[in-house]
Structures are given as C-alpha cells and as structure tokens.
C-alpha positions as CSV (number, residue, x, y, z in Angstrom):
1,X,-0.1,0.1,0.1
2,X,1.4,2.8,-1.1
3,X,1.1,6.2,1.4
4,X,0.2,10.0,0.6
5,X,3.3,11.6,0.2
6,X,4.9,13.8,3.6
7,X,6.4,16.3,1.1
8,X,5.9,19.9,2.8
9,X,6.9,23.2,2.6
10,X,8.2,22.8,6.1
11,X,9.9,19.3,5.1
12,X,11.4,20.7,1.8
13,X,13.3,23.2,3.8
14,X,14.7,22.0,6.4
15,X,16.2,19.7,4.0
16,X,17.2,22.1,1.7
17,X,18.8,23.8,4.6
18,X,20.5,21.3,6.0
19,X,22.2,20.4,3.2
20,X,23.4,23.7,2.9
21,X,24.5,23.9,6.0
22,X,26.5,20.4,5.5
23,X,27.9,22.0,2.1
24,X,29.2,25.0,3.5
25,X,31.1,23.2,6.3
26,X,32.4,20.5,4.2
27,X,34.0,24.0,1.6
28,X,35.0,25.2,4.7
29,X,36.7,22.3,6.0
30,X,38.7,21.6,2.0
31,X,40.0,25.5,2.1
32,X,41.1,25.5,5.5
33,X,43.2,22.3,4.6
34,X,43.7,23.5,1.5
35,X,44.9,20.6,-2.1
36,X,46.2,17.4,0.0
37,X,45.6,13.8,-0.1
38,X,42.7,12.5,1.2
39,X,43.8,9.8,4.2
40,X,41.5,7.0,4.7
41,X,40.9,8.3,8.2
42,X,39.3,11.4,7.3
43,X,36.9,9.9,4.1
44,X,36.5,7.3,7.1
45,X,35.2,10.0,9.7
46,X,33.3,12.0,6.9
47,X,31.9,9.5,5.6
48,X,30.9,8.5,9.4
49,X,29.5,12.0,9.3
50,X,27.5,12.2,6.3
51,X,25.4,8.9,7.7
52,X,24.9,10.3,11.5
53,X,23.2,13.1,9.3
54,X,20.8,11.6,7.3
55,X,19.7,9.1,10.0
56,X,19.4,12.5,11.6
57,X,17.5,13.7,9.1
58,X,15.5,10.4,8.9
59,X,14.8,10.7,12.7
60,X,13.5,14.2,13.1
61,X,11.4,13.0,10.1
62,X,9.9,10.1,11.9
63,X,9.2,12.2,15.0
64,X,7.3,15.0,12.7
65,X,5.4,12.6,11.0
66,X,4.3,10.5,14.3
67,X,3.8,14.0,15.9
68,X,1.4,14.8,13.1
69,X,-2.7,13.5,13.3
70,X,-2.8,13.6,9.8
71,X,0.3,10.5,9.3
72,X,0.8,9.1,12.8
73,X,3.1,6.2,13.8
74,X,2.5,3.7,11.1
75,X,3.3,6.4,7.4
76,X,6.2,7.9,10.2
77,X,7.3,4.2,10.4
78,X,6.9,2.9,6.9
79,X,8.3,6.4,5.3
80,X,11.6,6.1,7.2
81,X,11.9,2.6,6.3
82,X,11.4,3.8,3.1
83,X,14.3,6.3,2.9
84,X,16.6,3.8,4.5
85,X,15.6,1.7,1.6
86,X,15.8,4.5,-0.8
87,X,19.4,5.5,0.6
88,X,20.9,2.0,1.1
89,X,20.2,1.2,-2.7
90,X,21.4,4.7,-3.8
91,X,24.6,4.6,-1.6
92,X,25.1,0.2,-3.4
93,X,24.4,1.8,-6.9
94,X,26.5,4.7,-6.2
95,X,29.6,1.9,-5.7
96,X,30.0,2.0,-10.1
97,X,30.5,5.8,-10.0
98,X,33.9,5.3,-7.9
99,X,35.0,2.8,-10.3
100,X,34.7,5.6,-13.2
101,X,35.9,7.8,-11.3
102,X,39.2,6.3,-10.7
103,X,38.8,5.6,-14.5
104,X,39.1,9.2,-15.5
105,X,41.3,9.7,-12.5
106,X,44.2,7.7,-14.4
107,X,43.4,8.9,-17.7
108,X,43.7,12.5,-16.9
109,X,46.5,11.3,-14.4
110,X,45.3,13.6,-11.6
111,X,47.5,13.6,-8.5
112,X,45.8,12.6,-5.6
113,X,46.2,15.6,-3.8
114,X,43.9,17.8,-6.3
115,X,41.2,15.3,-6.4
116,X,39.2,16.3,-3.5
117,X,38.1,19.8,-5.0
118,X,37.1,18.4,-8.4
119,X,34.9,15.5,-6.8
120,X,32.8,18.9,-4.5
121,X,32.1,20.7,-7.1
122,X,31.0,17.5,-8.8
123,X,28.9,16.7,-5.9
124,X,27.4,19.8,-6.8
125,X,26.5,19.0,-9.9
126,X,25.3,16.2,-9.2
127,X,22.3,17.3,-6.9
128,X,21.5,20.1,-8.7
129,X,20.9,17.4,-11.7
130,X,19.3,14.7,-9.8
131,X,16.8,17.1,-8.3
132,X,15.7,17.8,-11.9
133,X,15.6,14.5,-13.0
134,X,13.7,13.8,-9.4
135,X,11.0,15.7,-10.2
136,X,10.9,15.4,-14.0
137,X,10.3,11.4,-12.8
138,X,8.2,12.4,-10.1
139,X,5.5,14.6,-12.8
140,X,5.7,11.7,-15.2
141,X,4.5,9.0,-12.6
142,X,2.3,10.8,-11.4
143,X,0.4,11.4,-15.0
144,X,1.3,7.8,-16.8
145,X,1.8,5.7,-13.8
146,X,2.3,3.0,-16.1
147,X,5.8,4.3,-16.9
148,X,6.5,2.2,-13.5
149,X,6.8,-0.7,-16.1
150,X,9.0,0.7,-18.5
151,X,11.4,2.1,-15.6
152,X,11.0,-1.8,-14.6
153,X,12.0,-3.2,-17.9
154,X,15.2,-0.9,-18.3
155,X,16.5,-1.7,-14.8
156,X,15.6,-5.7,-15.5
157,X,17.2,-5.5,-18.9
158,X,20.9,-3.5,-17.4
159,X,20.7,-6.0,-14.8
160,X,20.8,-9.2,-17.3
161,X,23.4,-7.3,-19.2
162,X,25.3,-6.8,-16.3
163,X,25.1,-10.4,-15.1
164,X,25.9,-12.0,-18.4
165,X,28.6,-9.9,-19.1
166,X,30.4,-10.7,-16.2
167,X,29.1,-8.0,-13.9
168,X,30.8,-5.4,-15.8
169,X,27.8,-4.3,-17.7
170,X,29.0,-1.4,-20.5
171,X,32.6,-2.4,-21.6
172,X,35.1,0.1,-20.0
173,X,35.7,3.7,-23.0
174,X,38.3,4.1,-23.9
175,X,38.2,8.3,-23.5
176,X,40.8,8.9,-25.7
177,X,37.9,7.9,-28.2
178,X,35.6,10.2,-26.7
179,X,32.9,12.4,-28.4
180,X,32.1,14.9,-26.0
181,X,36.0,15.1,-25.4
182,X,36.8,15.2,-28.7
183,X,34.7,18.3,-29.4
184,X,34.9,20.1,-26.3
185,X,39.2,20.2,-27.4
186,X,37.8,21.3,-30.8
187,X,36.0,24.4,-29.6
188,X,37.7,25.2,-26.5
189,X,41.2,26.1,-25.5
190,X,42.4,23.1,-22.8
191,X,46.2,23.8,-21.4
192,X,48.1,20.8,-21.6
193,X,49.2,21.1,-17.9
194,X,47.5,21.4,-14.8
195,X,47.1,24.3,-12.2
196,X,47.4,23.1,-9.7
197,X,43.5,22.4,-8.8
198,X,42.0,25.1,-10.7
199,X,39.7,24.7,-13.4
200,X,41.1,27.8,-15.8
201,X,44.4,29.1,-15.9
202,X,46.5,31.8,-17.9
203,X,48.7,30.8,-20.6
204,X,49.8,33.7,-23.0
205,X,47.6,36.5,-21.5
206,X,44.8,33.9,-22.5
207,X,42.1,32.4,-19.9
208,X,41.9,29.0,-20.8
209,X,40.7,25.5,-19.7
210,X,42.6,23.3,-17.9
211,X,42.8,19.6,-17.7
212,X,41.0,19.7,-15.0
213,X,38.0,21.2,-16.5
214,X,37.3,18.3,-18.8
215,X,37.5,16.2,-16.1
216,X,34.8,18.2,-13.7
217,X,32.7,17.4,-17.4
218,X,33.3,13.7,-17.5
219,X,32.4,13.0,-13.8
220,X,29.5,15.4,-14.2
221,X,28.6,13.3,-17.3
222,X,29.6,9.9,-14.9
223,X,26.5,10.7,-13.2
224,X,24.1,11.5,-15.6
225,X,24.3,8.1,-16.6
226,X,24.3,6.0,-13.5
227,X,21.1,8.5,-12.3
228,X,19.7,7.0,-15.2
229,X,19.6,3.4,-13.2
230,X,19.5,4.8,-9.7
231,X,16.6,6.9,-9.7
232,X,14.2,4.9,-11.8
233,X,15.4,2.2,-9.4
234,X,14.0,4.5,-5.8
235,X,11.0,4.8,-7.7
236,X,10.7,0.9,-7.3
237,X,10.4,1.7,-3.3
238,X,8.0,4.5,-3.4
239,X,6.9,7.2,-5.9
240,X,6.9,9.6,-2.8
241,X,9.1,12.6,-4.8
242,X,9.9,13.7,-1.0
243,X,11.5,10.6,-0.1
244,X,12.6,10.0,-3.7
245,X,14.4,12.9,-3.7
246,X,15.7,12.9,0.0
247,X,16.9,9.6,0.0
248,X,18.9,10.0,-3.2
249,X,20.8,13.5,-2.3
250,X,21.9,12.6,1.3
251,X,23.4,9.5,-0.5
252,X,25.1,11.3,-2.9
253,X,26.4,13.9,-0.6
254,X,28.5,11.4,1.0
255,X,29.6,9.9,-2.3
256,X,33.2,11.6,-2.1
257,X,34.0,10.4,0.9
258,X,33.0,7.2,-0.2
259,X,35.5,7.5,-2.9
260,X,38.1,8.3,-1.1
261,X,37.6,5.4,1.4
262,X,37.1,2.6,-1.4
263,X,39.9,3.8,-4.3
264,X,42.6,2.1,-3.1
265,X,40.6,-1.0,-2.3
266,X,38.1,-0.9,-5.2
267,X,39.8,-3.6,-7.1
268,X,39.2,-6.1,-4.2
269,X,35.4,-6.4,-4.9
270,X,35.6,-8.5,-7.9
271,X,32.2,-9.3,-7.9
272,X,30.9,-6.3,-6.3
273,X,28.7,-5.3,-10.0
274,X,27.6,-8.9,-10.0
275,X,25.7,-7.9,-6.9
276,X,24.7,-4.8,-7.6
277,X,23.4,-6.6,-11.2
278,X,21.5,-9.0,-9.3
279,X,19.5,-5.8,-7.1
280,X,19.3,-3.9,-10.3
281,X,17.1,-7.5,-11.9
282,X,15.4,-7.8,-8.8
283,X,13.9,-4.2,-8.5
284,X,13.3,-4.5,-12.1
285,X,11.3,-7.6,-11.3
286,X,9.5,-5.8,-8.9
287,X,8.1,-3.1,-10.6
288,X,7.4,-5.6,-13.3
289,X,4.8,-7.3,-11.4
290,X,3.5,-4.8,-8.6
291,X,0.0,-4.9,-10.3
292,X,-0.1,-8.2,-9.1
293,X,2.4,-9.2,-6.5
294,X,3.5,-6.5,-3.3
295,X,6.7,-6.6,-2.4
296,X,6.9,-4.9,0.8
297,X,9.5,-2.3,1.2
298,X,11.9,-4.2,4.1
299,X,12.0,-7.5,1.7
300,X,13.6,-4.9,-0.2
301,X,16.0,-3.5,2.0
302,X,17.1,-7.1,3.0
303,X,17.5,-8.3,-0.5
304,X,19.7,-5.3,-1.5
305,X,21.5,-6.0,2.1
306,X,22.0,-10.1,1.2
307,X,22.9,-9.5,-2.2
308,X,25.7,-6.8,-1.4
309,X,26.9,-8.7,1.4
310,X,27.5,-11.8,-0.7
311,X,28.7,-10.3,-3.1
312,X,31.5,-8.2,-0.7
313,X,31.8,-11.2,1.5
314,X,33.1,-13.4,-1.4
315,X,34.8,-10.7,-3.6
316,X,37.4,-10.8,0.3
317,X,37.3,-14.5,0.2
318,X,38.5,-15.0,-3.2
319,X,41.3,-11.7,-3.2
320,X,42.4,-12.9,0.0
321,X,43.0,-16.5,-1.6
322,X,44.7,-15.1,-4.5
323,X,47.1,-13.0,-2.5
324,X,48.1,-16.5,-0.7
325,X,48.4,-18.5,-3.9
326,X,51.0,-16.1,-5.3
327,X,52.9,-15.7,-2.2
328,X,53.3,-20.2,-2.3
C-alpha cells in the first residue's frame, strides 16, 4: 500500500537547509585544509558524518510525522523505512561511480591531492541534476503510471546485461576516443598541464581551461548516466517525490568520502558488480509485477543488503585466496 506523500514546505525547507549547511561545512573544511591527499581516516570520518546526518534527518522526519494527526505512527514508520531503503539502494548503486572516477582520474593523471576539490564540485552538479530528474520522474509517474513498467523493464534489462557480460555492464570506455572530449578540445582551448586544482588558468595572456575542467565534465556526465539507473530504482521503493529526493541526495552527499575510502581497495571487490546487477534485476522485476504481487519495502531492503553482503564477502575471500596463492 502506497502511503500519501509527506512533502510539505516545512519538510522541503528543513531538507534544503540541512544540505546547504553541510555543504558549507564541507567547503570550509576543504578551504582550511587546502590541497592534500585525503587519508583513509579522514574519508572514514566524513563517511560517518554523512551517515549520521542522514540518520538524524530520518529521525527528525519520523517524529514530525508521528506527532502529526494526519499521518501517525504507521505512516511515520513506513516513510522512514522507505527513506533508508532508498538511501541504501542509492549508496549501493553509487559504488559503480567510484570505478568510473578511478578510470577518469587515471586517464587524466590527476594527482591525488587535487582530486578532492573536483569531486566536491562534481557533487554540487550531481545534486542539481538529480533534483531535476527526480521531479521530472515524479511528474511522469503521476501522469503516466504505466511508465513504472518501462522503468522496471529497463532496470531488468540493465541487470541481466551486466550479469551476462561478467558484471561489467558496458565495456570500459577508451576516453581517448570519447566524442564529447574530442568536441570540447576542438571548441575550447585546453592547456596541457594542470594548474593545481583550478579549472581555468591564464596562458600567454589568455584565459583557457585546464585538464581539470575536462575531468569535471566527465564526472558530471558519468553521474547523469548512473542516475538513469538509480532514480528509476528508487521509484520502485516509493513514488513519494520527497522520499525519492531526500534519500537520493543524502546518499550522493557522501559519495566523495566513499570514493576516498574505497579507491585504494576497489580492485578487490571483483564480484561486487554481480551483486549490483542482481539488485537492479530484482528491482526491475519488482516494478514489473507490482500490479499483481506486492513486495514489502522491508523485503526489498533485506534483498539489497543480502546481495551486496554476499558479493562483498565473496570478493574478499577470493582476493585473499589469490594473494595467498601468489605468496606460495
């Protein structure tokens, strides 16, 4: 049973104020620390902060709804469960972004100490783009409910394709052949060298772009591509625009910290994409059969946790055995 939307001017105001405050704190922290390689300890600390803020928001939402006669305990509990399911689902699918970020940084040879700022601005762009996509998706779902079946078929197709191709989805792109990069280089003058973290620099008296500007564009484009999967997937959990938006944005806010936390060990999660492919397939099937079979949100959350847990555990056991065999 789909509960009514809980979006209200107050709720949206609290959400956006919380996001703006946290982004401001993040920017001040970056400005104070300057360009530096983010350590695992720093990344872990920020990851915990983002998770804590998300949990605090969910707690505030629960008590606000429970104390409102129009909603009550049942709706409050259901909405918070939807929020956490969407949050975990988005966090899970966002892991794919990390592999793409690694590829982009490796191609452009971005020094580790300069990756922090470009990812921060990448998150800003992702927030705006995802907010627009969520509201467009919400309008489409409201006016054309059948589009949920289209979302489901697309997610199932993507998941099956990832499984059949060995968990890799699309073949890794050769960025030297990327049409967008070629077009930008033809129309915008780009320097050969980085100017620290700057997106533009002055060369021979002319203001031109730096390779970091190209990095930013590729990061933004990669997020648009991944949002095509993740946003329809959250609509399988709930069609409440407020829950879809907040769970998605809070998950994205922690993406940068998660990148630095997992970047050095990403190659060890060899079976993770199989877990992600299974999650996409499950969500797609759930959307396709929703008219006949109702799968509770709690079950969806359990499936997501289970699939990711098994794929991560299997990956760790596999890589550990490979290292052991290599030492023998």
